[in-house]
C-alpha positions, -999 to +999 in steps of 0.1 A: +186+152+467+164+153+434+176+186+411+149+215+405+145+200+370+140+168+381+113+175+409+088+198+384+097+165+359+083+142+387+057+166+399+047+172+357+045+135+354+026+125+382+001+153+379-003+139+333-006+108+352-038+121+374-072+111+360-092+138+342-111+148+370-082+155+395-062+171+370-099+192+360-102+205+398-069+210+405-065+234+374-102+249+386-084+255+427-056+276+411-078+296+397-101+298+425-076+309+449-066+337+421-099+349+423-096+345+464-066+375+459-086+395+435-114+398+463-089+405+491-078+434+470-118+447+459-140+438+485-129+469+512-135+491+479-169+476+465-182+481+507-170+515+503-181+528+472-195+504+445-223+490+468-223+503+504-254+494+515-248+453+508-215+459+531-228+432+554-226+402+531-196+422+511-175+414+542-171+375+535-176+376+501-146+354+497-161+322+518-179+311+492-149+310+475-128+293+502-158+262+504-155+258+465-117+256+466-120+232+494-144+210+473-125+207+445-085+205+467-106+180+482-118+166+447-085+167+432-067+150+462-048+176+475-066+187+503-039+181+538-049+162+560-015+168+586-014+174+619-018+209+618-047+209+604-063+177+625-053+194+660-070+233+644-105+209+629-105+195+670-097+230+684-126+248+664-154+218+673-147+221+705-147+260+704-178+256+678-197+236+709-182+251+741-194+283+726-232+272+712-234+257+750-219+293+769-245+315+750-280+289+750-288+307+783-289+340+771-297+347+730-319+326+713-307+299+693-306+317+658-286+343+668-262+316+689-253+298+657-248+327+636-229+341+657-209+309+671-201+303+633-193+338+622-163+330+647-157+295+634-149+310+604-131+339+613-106+319+640-104+284+622-121+284+584-096+298+562-061+285+576-063+253+560-061+277+530-025+279+540-016+244+529-037+243+497-017+273+486+015+256+494+005+229+475-013+243+447+018+273+436+048+263+421+075+290+424+063+301+394+027+312+405+046+328+440+065+345+413+037+361+388+017+374+424+047+393+432+047+410+397+013+421+403+021+433+441+047+450+427+025+464+396-003+475+420+013+489+442+016+517+418-019+528+419-022+517+455+004+548+464-012+572+439-051+568+455-034+569+497-019+599+482-050+614+475-065+600+505-048+616+524-043+649+505-084+652+514-104+663+537-119+635+559-152+640+551-148+638+515-163+605+494-130+591+490-125+584+525-156+574+537-156+537+562-175+508+548-212+508+549-239+538+541-235+552+575-214+588+568-183+574+588-148+583+586-113+566+582-092+562+618-076+601+617-038+604+621-022+633+634-023+667+617-058+664+608-055+638+582-070+606+576-053+571+574-056+562+536-071+526+529-064+524+499-086+505+482-090+487+515-119+491+547-092+502+571-055+509+572-046+470+578-049+465+547-025+489+532-003+478+560+002+441+546+001+449+514+031+471+519+050+444+535+046+422+504+053+445+478+085+451+499+093+418+504+090+415+466+109+444+454+137+430+476+134+400+465+133+410+427+168+430+433+183+402+445+175+378+414+188+397+383+163+393+358+129+383+380+108+414+375+121+448+344+138+475+364+112+503+361+089+482+374+113+475+409+125+510+412+088+525+402+070+505+429+103+508+454+091+552+449+056+546+452+065+519+484+084+545+500+053+573+492+028+552+502+049+548+540+052+589+544+010+592+536+002+564+558+003+584+590+003+547+607+028+537+627+022+499+623+028+509+583+064+518+591+075+490+613+054+461+592+081+470+562+104+474+583+103+441+597+107+437+564+138+456+555+152+441+583+148+405+571+181+412+550+199+411+583+189+377+587+200+363+548+236+382+556+243+362+591+230+327+574+236+336+536+272+360+535+278+352+497+245+371+487+262+404+500+274+407+464+240+406+456+231+438+478+244+463+450+213+459+432+191+467+462+209+492+471+213+513+445+173+510+443+168+524+477+191+552+470+174+560+434+140+559+452+147+577+483+160+608+464+132+611+443+107+607+469+123+633+489+120+661+458+081+650+455+065+678+466+046+657+496+075+646+515+077+671+539+042+670+544+046+633+550+071+635+572+057+660+593+025+638+596+045+610+607+072+623+633+041+642+646+022+608+652+051+591+666+056+621+693+022+619+699+023+583+709+050+582+732+042+612+751+011+592+757+029+559+769+054+586+787+085+564+772+109+571+737+097+561+704+113+535+705+101+520+740+066+529+735+067+506+701+078+482+721+056+481+744+029+481+719+039+446+706+046+432+741+014+445+751-007+420+732+010+392+749+007+406+790-019+417+787-035+382+778-014+364+796-011+383+824-051+376+833-056+340+829-067+338+865-101+364+850-117+348+823-145+322+824-134+286+821-156+277+787-155+316+779-185+339+770-184+319+736-168+321+704-176+347+674-186+373+707-159+395+700-154+398+667-161+429+651-190+405+630-202+390+661-215+423+673-229+433+645-251+403+644-262+406+681-261+451+688-264+463+649-232+482+650-187+464+646-171+474+673-148+450+700-174+438+728-150+420+748-111+433+736-093+447+702-060+426+716-063+398+700-047+367+720-069+384+749-104+379+725-094+344+718-090+338+751-123+354+769-143+338+738-129+302+744-113+299+775-079+294+793-079+262+779-094+262+744-081+295+738-047+283+748-048+257+725-055+280+699-029+303+703-006+273+707-012+258+675-005+301+657+029+304+677+036+266+670+027+274+636+045+304+628+082+291+648+074+262+621+070+283+591+103+303+607+123+271+611+111+262+570+120+295+560+153+293+573+159+262+565+148+267+528+176+301+537+203+278+543+197+260+504+201+295+490+157+305+490+157+337+504+118+341+489+102+323+521+126+339+547+112+378+530+077+364+525+078+347+562+079+383+577+060+402+560+035+379+573+040+362+606+027+387+625-007+380+610-008+346+620+009+348+651-013+382+667-030+399+641-069+404+645-085+372+625-119+386+630-110+413+606-113+400+575-083+416+554-061+408+584-076+371+579-069+370+546-037+381+540-028+360+568-037+330+552-022+340+517+011+352+529+019+326+549+004+303+521+028+322+497+058+312+521+053+282+519+050+275+487+081+293+480+105+267+502+095+244+468+130+264+449+130+273+419+151+264+388+190+274+396+182+269+435+181+241+456+148+226+459+131+217+488+101+190+492+072+205+505+069+192+544+040+202+555+018+194+521+013+167+508+015+155+471-002+128+452+011+099+449+005+076+419+008+039+429+025+016+403+002-015+389+000-044+410+025-074+399+010-106+388+013-136+402+035-169+391+005-187+383-007-156+355+023-151+338+028-186+329-008-183+317-004-143+299+035-140+298+055-117+322+039-090+328+048-047+334+076-047+360+072-010+378+109-016+373+112-016+336+082+004+329+098+031+345+133+028+333+129+053+300+104+066+316+095+106+321+111+102+363+142+090+350+147+117+326 
């Protein structure tokens, strides 16, 4: 197996040998991915506060960027063509065709196209970005994303505190669009702060990513500044207190619990957890001294208790029942779903807005149930099987990387797998975080300096073909030709 430095030298050598057009396209792809990330963070703010009258078009503001990423990825010859993408394309194409046929007798064709294309966009169009990110982002890029995530956790938490303290009808707590709607409420008459996002789902994924990078930064001394780790950890804990959301707490807790997986597979890492423990202790002590601590704990406690009472079970039992219900509700009613479904996109909020003029759940709020109702038990199960299989594939790659002392992939997996497995892909923010976090996880399996390098097992790297050998007759006429073995003997690859 090549050393990390050798792998980077080989990668750099290949990139240098790419035609100028391909090399330029590769740089454009990287820049567009960063644009995609920025839009993911600010699109909610645009829809709520800046230009709420354009809330509906901004819903798909990342789509032109995504299509541009795919265009230049194809131009740079790095667009994935593996079995995962082929299977996804077949399932998506059939779902689109069947959806059009199912809806044709009931809805004008113009609306059929809009709804089904939006459904295709929600379920299938963004998922290949996972593999593109893994192709063009190295560990340095992933580390940079982590630095910005930790830094932005600070103003994000401050904004969430302001939203928590504000009245439900305050401007800062507006929902998307021009209607006087408010964010979802929690206990104590408070709202669930959405930060710069449209809904609470955005801060949930953002906080889980911040937790992953904070833990990784504590394990790798010198990776991030100590002040950044402590400050962002304090802000992360504060955001949990004011979130008023059980899902928020569970999402961060899942990332923290991935430490147990790390200790089981790499027990020698226990020596590095002193820094992590110190940061957690310092952050906790600082948070408990904040004026908002008592109020936040009270609201969260009331929220958990009320949910447990509503389900007539314990707090833990209620959470387990909620998670399992995502799957049992769908799989337990397979015989009740029409074979061809009700039409792709019909169950998304965007599809409902196109049909009835407002975002709502026409079929089901449960993601797996929505998929099966839209596409039927055959194509619906095929898509759910794809999501499940790739989730376990990503888990296997993360655990394999962990055995080679790569800790970051399992942390990023723990922050993103829920979105991939059962997240509401019809909700643009959830979709965006699902593909970004899983793409960063896959990219992180490639390793870094000081760690064992991992070959990208899913994405295909560009290959520079050697020059063809000369024939015997040509050698007699023009002398010995260039031999790939001889030409590469002193080349950058061997060095």
